VOKELO-56340 format. One record per residue (C-alpha): residue number from 1; chain; x, y, z. Coordinates in steps of 0.2 Angstrom, whole numbers. Layout:
BEGIN
(NUM, "A", (X, Y, Z)),
...
END
This chain:
BEGIN
(1, "A", (271, 582, 341)),
(2, "A", (265, 589, 357)),
(3, "A", (269, 607, 360)),
(4, "A", (280, 610, 375)),
(5, "A", (282, 627, 383)),
(6, "A", (298, 629, 394)),
(7, "A", (298, 645, 403)),
(8, "A", (313, 647, 415)),
(9, "A", (304, 644, 431)),
(10, "A", (312, 635, 445)),
(11, "A", (306, 632, 463)),
(12, "A", (319, 638, 475)),
(13, "A", (309, 650, 486)),
(14, "A", (306, 636, 498)),
(15, "A", (325, 635, 501)),
(16, "A", (326, 654, 504)),
(17, "A", (313, 653, 517)),
(18, "A", (320, 638, 525)),
(19, "A", (337, 646, 527)),
(20, "A", (330, 662, 534)),
(21, "A", (320, 652, 547)),
(22, "A", (336, 644, 552)),
(23, "A", (343, 659, 560)),
(24, "A", (361, 660, 568)),
(25, "A", (359, 644, 578)),
(26, "A", (352, 634, 563)),
(27, "A", (366, 639, 552)),
(28, "A", (379, 635, 566)),
(29, "A", (371, 618, 567)),
(30, "A", (373, 616, 548)),
(31, "A", (391, 621, 549)),
(32, "A", (394, 607, 561)),
(33, "A", (388, 595, 548)),
(34, "A", (399, 587, 535)),
(35, "A", (386, 593, 522)),
(36, "A", (390, 611, 524)),
(37, "A", (407, 620, 522)),
(38, "A", (414, 631, 536)),
(39, "A", (423, 644, 525)),
(40, "A", (420, 662, 526)),
(41, "A", (410, 662, 510)),
(42, "A", (396, 652, 518)),
(43, "A", (384, 667, 520)),
(44, "A", (387, 673, 502)),
(45, "A", (384, 656, 495)),
(46, "A", (368, 654, 505)),
(47, "A", (362, 671, 499)),
(48, "A", (364, 665, 481)),
(49, "A", (350, 653, 484)),
(50, "A", (338, 667, 486)),
(51, "A", (326, 668, 472)),
(52, "A", (308, 675, 472)),
(53, "A", (300, 659, 466)),
(54, "A", (287, 647, 473)),
(55, "A", (285, 629, 478)),
(56, "A", (268, 627, 470)),
(57, "A", (267, 632, 452)),
(58, "A", (255, 646, 447)),
(59, "A", (242, 638, 435)),
(60, "A", (247, 648, 420)),
(61, "A", (266, 645, 423)),
(62, "A", (266, 626, 421)),
(63, "A", (276, 620, 406)),
(64, "A", (263, 614, 393)),
(65, "A", (262, 597, 384)),
(66, "A", (247, 598, 374)),
(67, "A", (239, 593, 357)),
(68, "A", (225, 600, 346)),
(69, "A", (224, 610, 330)),
(70, "A", (218, 622, 335)),
(71, "A", (221, 620, 354)),
(72, "A", (203, 618, 362)),
(73, "A", (205, 631, 374)),
(74, "A", (209, 644, 361)),
(75, "A", (193, 642, 352)),
(76, "A", (180, 656, 352)),
(77, "A", (170, 658, 367)),
(78, "A", (154, 653, 358)),
(79, "A", (162, 637, 351)),
(80, "A", (169, 633, 369)),
(81, "A", (151, 635, 376)),
(82, "A", (144, 624, 362)),
(83, "A", (156, 609, 364)),
(84, "A", (156, 610, 383)),
(85, "A", (173, 618, 387)),
(86, "A", (165, 631, 399)),
(87, "A", (158, 627, 416)),
(88, "A", (140, 632, 412)),
(89, "A", (139, 620, 398)),
(90, "A", (151, 606, 403)),
(91, "A", (144, 588, 402)),
(92, "A", (152, 571, 406)),
(93, "A", (145, 556, 398)),
(94, "A", (147, 539, 406)),
(95, "A", (143, 525, 394)),
(96, "A", (145, 507, 390)),
(97, "A", (157, 502, 376)),
(98, "A", (147, 500, 361)),
(99, "A", (159, 488, 354)),
(100, "A", (157, 476, 369)),
(101, "A", (139, 475, 372)),
(102, "A", (141, 462, 386)),
(103, "A", (145, 477, 398)),
(104, "A", (130, 480, 408)),
(105, "A", (127, 498, 413)),
(106, "A", (109, 501, 420)),
(107, "A", (109, 520, 420)),
(108, "A", (121, 527, 407)),
(109, "A", (124, 546, 409)),
(110, "A", (121, 553, 392)),
(111, "A", (117, 570, 383)),
(112, "A", (103, 561, 374)),
(113, "A", (95, 554, 390)),
(114, "A", (97, 571, 398)),
(115, "A", (106, 564, 413)),
(116, "A", (124, 568, 408)),
(117, "A", (134, 575, 423)),
(118, "A", (134, 594, 423)),
(119, "A", (147, 605, 432)),
(120, "A", (135, 610, 446)),
(121, "A", (130, 592, 449)),
(122, "A", (149, 588, 451)),
(123, "A", (151, 602, 463)),
(124, "A", (136, 595, 473)),
(125, "A", (145, 579, 474)),
(126, "A", (160, 588, 480)),
(127, "A", (152, 596, 495)),
(128, "A", (153, 579, 503)),
(129, "A", (165, 569, 493)),
(130, "A", (179, 581, 487)),
(131, "A", (197, 577, 490)),
(132, "A", (212, 587, 487)),
(133, "A", (231, 583, 486)),
(134, "A", (247, 588, 480)),
(135, "A", (253, 581, 464)),
(136, "A", (268, 585, 453)),
(137, "A", (264, 584, 434)),
(138, "A", (278, 576, 424)),
(139, "A", (279, 570, 406)),
(140, "A", (286, 553, 405)),
(141, "A", (297, 558, 390)),
(142, "A", (304, 574, 397)),
(143, "A", (312, 570, 414)),
(144, "A", (309, 586, 423)),
(145, "A", (293, 591, 431)),
(146, "A", (281, 603, 422)),
(147, "A", (274, 610, 438)),
(148, "A", (267, 606, 455)),
(149, "A", (249, 609, 460)),
(150, "A", (236, 607, 473)),
(151, "A", (222, 598, 464)),
(152, "A", (204, 596, 470)),
(153, "A", (190, 585, 463)),
(154, "A", (178, 571, 466)),
(155, "A", (183, 553, 465)),
(156, "A", (179, 546, 448)),
(157, "A", (172, 530, 456)),
(158, "A", (158, 541, 463)),
(159, "A", (152, 546, 446)),
(160, "A", (154, 529, 439)),
(161, "A", (143, 521, 452)),
(162, "A", (129, 534, 447)),
(163, "A", (129, 525, 430)),
(164, "A", (125, 509, 439)),
(165, "A", (137, 496, 431)),
(166, "A", (133, 478, 436)),
(167, "A", (144, 467, 426)),
(168, "A", (158, 464, 413)),
(169, "A", (168, 479, 417)),
(170, "A", (187, 477, 416)),
(171, "A", (193, 494, 410)),
(172, "A", (189, 512, 410)),
(173, "A", (192, 521, 394)),
(174, "A", (191, 540, 394)),
(175, "A", (195, 555, 382)),
(176, "A", (192, 574, 381)),
(177, "A", (187, 586, 367)),
(178, "A", (198, 588, 352)),
(179, "A", (189, 597, 339)),
(180, "A", (177, 584, 334)),
(181, "A", (191, 576, 324)),
(182, "A", (194, 557, 328)),
(183, "A", (212, 559, 322)),
(184, "A", (215, 572, 336)),
(185, "A", (207, 562, 350)),
(186, "A", (218, 559, 365)),
(187, "A", (213, 544, 375)),
(188, "A", (219, 535, 390)),
(189, "A", (213, 520, 401)),
(190, "A", (214, 512, 418)),
(191, "A", (209, 496, 426)),
(192, "A", (192, 496, 434)),
(193, "A", (200, 490, 450)),
(194, "A", (212, 505, 451)),
(195, "A", (197, 517, 449)),
(196, "A", (186, 509, 462)),
(197, "A", (199, 505, 475)),
(198, "A", (215, 514, 481)),
(199, "A", (230, 505, 487)),
(200, "A", (238, 511, 504)),
(201, "A", (245, 528, 503)),
(202, "A", (237, 531, 486)),
(203, "A", (225, 545, 482)),
(204, "A", (209, 542, 472)),
(205, "A", (208, 545, 454)),
(206, "A", (198, 561, 453)),
(207, "A", (188, 572, 441)),
(208, "A", (197, 588, 445)),
(209, "A", (189, 605, 444)),
(210, "A", (201, 616, 455)),
(211, "A", (220, 619, 454)),
(212, "A", (228, 629, 468)),
(213, "A", (211, 634, 475)),
(214, "A", (204, 641, 459)),
(215, "A", (195, 634, 444)),
(216, "A", (206, 625, 432)),
(217, "A", (209, 636, 417)),
(218, "A", (207, 630, 399)),
(219, "A", (226, 629, 396)),
(220, "A", (227, 617, 411)),
(221, "A", (213, 606, 405)),
(222, "A", (198, 614, 412)),
(223, "A", (184, 615, 416)),
(224, "A", (186, 597, 421)),
(225, "A", (201, 585, 419)),
(226, "A", (206, 568, 425)),
(227, "A", (220, 567, 438)),
(228, "A", (228, 550, 441)),
(229, "A", (239, 554, 456)),
(230, "A", (253, 541, 453)),
(231, "A", (254, 542, 434)),
(232, "A", (263, 553, 422)),
(233, "A", (254, 567, 414)),
(234, "A", (247, 557, 399)),
(235, "A", (235, 548, 410)),
(236, "A", (227, 564, 417)),
(237, "A", (217, 568, 401)),
(238, "A", (212, 586, 399)),
(239, "A", (195, 593, 393)),
(240, "A", (187, 577, 399)),
(241, "A", (170, 574, 392)),
(242, "A", (168, 555, 390)),
(243, "A", (170, 540, 401)),
(244, "A", (168, 522, 393)),
(245, "A", (166, 506, 403)),
(246, "A", (172, 491, 394)),
(247, "A", (174, 473, 395)),
(248, "A", (190, 474, 384)),
(249, "A", (205, 468, 393)),
(250, "A", (218, 479, 385)),
(251, "A", (222, 497, 385)),
(252, "A", (217, 509, 371)),
(253, "A", (229, 523, 376)),
(254, "A", (235, 535, 362)),
(255, "A", (252, 533, 369)),
(256, "A", (251, 514, 367)),
(257, "A", (248, 516, 348)),
(258, "A", (259, 531, 344)),
(259, "A", (275, 526, 352)),
(260, "A", (283, 512, 363)),
(261, "A", (279, 521, 379)),
(262, "A", (276, 510, 395)),
(263, "A", (258, 516, 398)),
(264, "A", (257, 507, 415)),
(265, "A", (272, 515, 422)),
(266, "A", (270, 524, 438)),
(267, "A", (280, 540, 442)),
(268, "A", (298, 537, 447)),
(269, "A", (309, 546, 460)),
(270, "A", (323, 557, 453)),
(271, "A", (333, 572, 458)),
(272, "A", (337, 588, 447)),
(273, "A", (347, 603, 450)),
(274, "A", (339, 620, 452)),
(275, "A", (353, 632, 456)),
(276, "A", (367, 628, 444)),
(277, "A", (383, 638, 447)),
(278, "A", (394, 639, 432)),
(279, "A", (410, 645, 441)),
(280, "A", (415, 649, 459)),
(281, "A", (431, 658, 466)),
(282, "A", (444, 647, 475)),
(283, "A", (440, 645, 493)),
(284, "A", (421, 649, 491)),
(285, "A", (409, 635, 494)),
(286, "A", (397, 629, 480)),
(287, "A", (379, 631, 484)),
(288, "A", (367, 619, 477)),
(289, "A", (348, 618, 477)),
(290, "A", (337, 605, 468)),
(291, "A", (320, 597, 467)),
(292, "A", (316, 578, 470)),
(293, "A", (301, 570, 462)),
(294, "A", (294, 557, 474)),
(295, "A", (288, 542, 464)),
(296, "A", (281, 525, 468)),
(297, "A", (295, 519, 479)),
(298, "A", (295, 535, 490)),
(299, "A", (311, 545, 494)),
(300, "A", (324, 542, 508)),
(301, "A", (338, 553, 503)),
(302, "A", (345, 565, 490)),
(303, "A", (364, 564, 486)),
(304, "A", (377, 574, 477)),
(305, "A", (394, 569, 470)),
(306, "A", (409, 579, 465)),
(307, "A", (422, 573, 453)),
(308, "A", (436, 581, 442)),
(309, "A", (429, 584, 425)),
(310, "A", (444, 574, 418)),
(311, "A", (438, 558, 427)),
(312, "A", (435, 544, 414)),
(313, "A", (421, 534, 421)),
(314, "A", (422, 515, 420)),
(315, "A", (411, 508, 406)),
(316, "A", (404, 495, 418)),
(317, "A", (397, 508, 430)),
(318, "A", (385, 518, 419)),
(319, "A", (374, 524, 434)),
(320, "A", (389, 531, 444)),
(321, "A", (387, 519, 459)),
(322, "A", (405, 521, 464)),
(323, "A", (405, 540, 463)),
(324, "A", (409, 549, 480)),
(325, "A", (391, 552, 485)),
(326, "A", (386, 563, 500)),
(327, "A", (369, 566, 507)),
(328, "A", (361, 583, 504)),
(329, "A", (347, 590, 515)),
(330, "A", (329, 587, 510)),
(331, "A", (320, 603, 515)),
(332, "A", (305, 603, 526)),
(333, "A", (288, 608, 520)),
(334, "A", (287, 627, 518)),
(335, "A", (277, 639, 528)),
(336, "A", (270, 647, 513)),
(337, "A", (267, 637, 497)),
(338, "A", (265, 650, 484)),
(339, "A", (256, 646, 467)),
(340, "A", (243, 659, 470)),
(341, "A", (238, 653, 487)),
(342, "A", (237, 664, 502)),
(343, "A", (252, 664, 514)),
(344, "A", (251, 651, 528)),
(345, "A", (244, 633, 529)),
(346, "A", (237, 624, 514)),
(347, "A", (218, 628, 513)),
(348, "A", (204, 615, 516)),
(349, "A", (207, 597, 519)),
(350, "A", (222, 591, 510)),
(351, "A", (227, 573, 511)),
(352, "A", (243, 570, 522)),
(353, "A", (242, 588, 528)),
(354, "A", (237, 594, 546)),
(355, "A", (231, 612, 544)),
(356, "A", (230, 615, 563)),
(357, "A", (249, 612, 564)),
(358, "A", (252, 619, 546)),
(359, "A", (263, 604, 543)),
(360, "A", (263, 588, 532)),
(361, "A", (259, 572, 541)),
(362, "A", (269, 563, 528)),
(363, "A", (285, 571, 521)),
(364, "A", (291, 570, 507)),
(365, "A", (274, 567, 500)),
(366, "A", (273, 553, 487)),
(367, "A", (268, 559, 470)),
(368, "A", (273, 576, 475)),
(369, "A", (289, 586, 474)),
(370, "A", (302, 590, 488)),
(371, "A", (317, 602, 488)),
(372, "A", (335, 599, 493)),
(373, "A", (350, 609, 497)),
(374, "A", (369, 607, 500)),
(375, "A", (384, 618, 502)),
(376, "A", (399, 609, 494)),
(377, "A", (416, 612, 502)),
(378, "A", (427, 622, 490)),
(379, "A", (438, 611, 480)),
(380, "A", (455, 616, 472)),
(381, "A", (455, 626, 457)),
(382, "A", (449, 616, 441)),
(383, "A", (435, 609, 432)),
(384, "A", (422, 598, 441)),
(385, "A", (407, 588, 437)),
(386, "A", (393, 588, 450)),
(387, "A", (379, 575, 450)),
(388, "A", (364, 572, 460)),
(389, "A", (352, 557, 463)),
(390, "A", (339, 550, 474)),
(391, "A", (339, 535, 485)),
(392, "A", (321, 528, 487)),
(393, "A", (313, 521, 502)),
(394, "A", (318, 504, 497)),
(395, "A", (337, 510, 497)),
(396, "A", (338, 509, 478)),
(397, "A", (348, 523, 469)),
(398, "A", (342, 532, 454)),
(399, "A", (340, 528, 440)),
(400, "A", (336, 511, 446)),
(401, "A", (325, 501, 448)),
(402, "A", (317, 506, 431)),
(403, "A", (330, 515, 421)),
(404, "A", (321, 513, 404)),
(405, "A", (317, 529, 396)),
(406, "A", (300, 525, 389)),
(407, "A", (293, 522, 406)),
(408, "A", (299, 539, 413)),
(409, "A", (316, 549, 411)),
(410, "A", (327, 546, 426)),
(411, "A", (344, 550, 420)),
(412, "A", (356, 556, 433)),
(413, "A", (357, 575, 432)),
(414, "A", (374, 584, 431)),
(415, "A", (382, 601, 430)),
(416, "A", (399, 608, 426)),
(417, "A", (408, 620, 438)),
(418, "A", (424, 629, 436)),
(419, "A", (433, 634, 452)),
(420, "A", (444, 648, 447)),
(421, "A", (460, 653, 456)),
END
């Protein structure tokens, strides 16, 4: 099994800063909205949202889904240097599949030929070709983001073209270092078409070497890992050292052989609660904050619904489509992103972001994470269930259109609240 670390880290600092920026006029405007209660406890409820946490996740605070015995980044320094897990010794081979000799690669990049791609050469490519973008990392079997990062690297296609493939390439297989043990190898794959060309509003697949403006640490898959922006984490292989060009038509992903995961599923849109009040006093509003992962279908709205806990939900409505849903507010991009970055605009040239204005040109950003907030009017004393969901850009409510667990977890989140007399 993968080892999963689950520190109690949540991203609500963006909500705190947003409410502070609102000022008196902004809060008054919210009070006029049906989304926000007008009771005297409003200010105290908003104060409950204040948490000193960040929008971007510090690299060492991501939740971890990893494999290896021992874990590669825990090896002694000399061993890490020997196998290429340090920047000064890292090498990437780009080779034809030895099992499909029809694949024509005129200039394979190999250690034996002395032309495997090194870290300094990758950085040289990055001087002209580097791209950076926000991406939330999520495991398709967990259903809650592991962390949100600003990733920087070079498009994989630029390196593939250095190997000069000419024909019979249908897929790209790739894997990283796993203790020279074939049984531990973790593999994934993509179609050659996806690697060479980006659909509209997609980022390129990259060989990533920076996270939140600094080198990717070993615990996060450094010195170089693949980042597939639209995919769940298992596609973004850590400790990358080998890319194989093949004429095979099918995938060779580890997840395809170990369990019935949908290895071609793109990330889904879903909402989760962050601030989870267990009880409130009668007459006081209920403050809610949450995150929304923005998947393939984009994000139009986040909604919440409040029902008495005693409600017996009809069996023919498993996705709560008839719940009393109301719109929450999707918060705007923050002024300060956190994650170890300096305060202010995002650094460099980040896709879908204008550093001059310090604002996103597309929000919520696809493949990233947004935050939402709501202040629920205080109900009568009793036990209540509160649920949240997304409505994607096509108007489809979570967990549809792809509710299947093995293609990404999108179950509707819920919390229990007691309103005390």
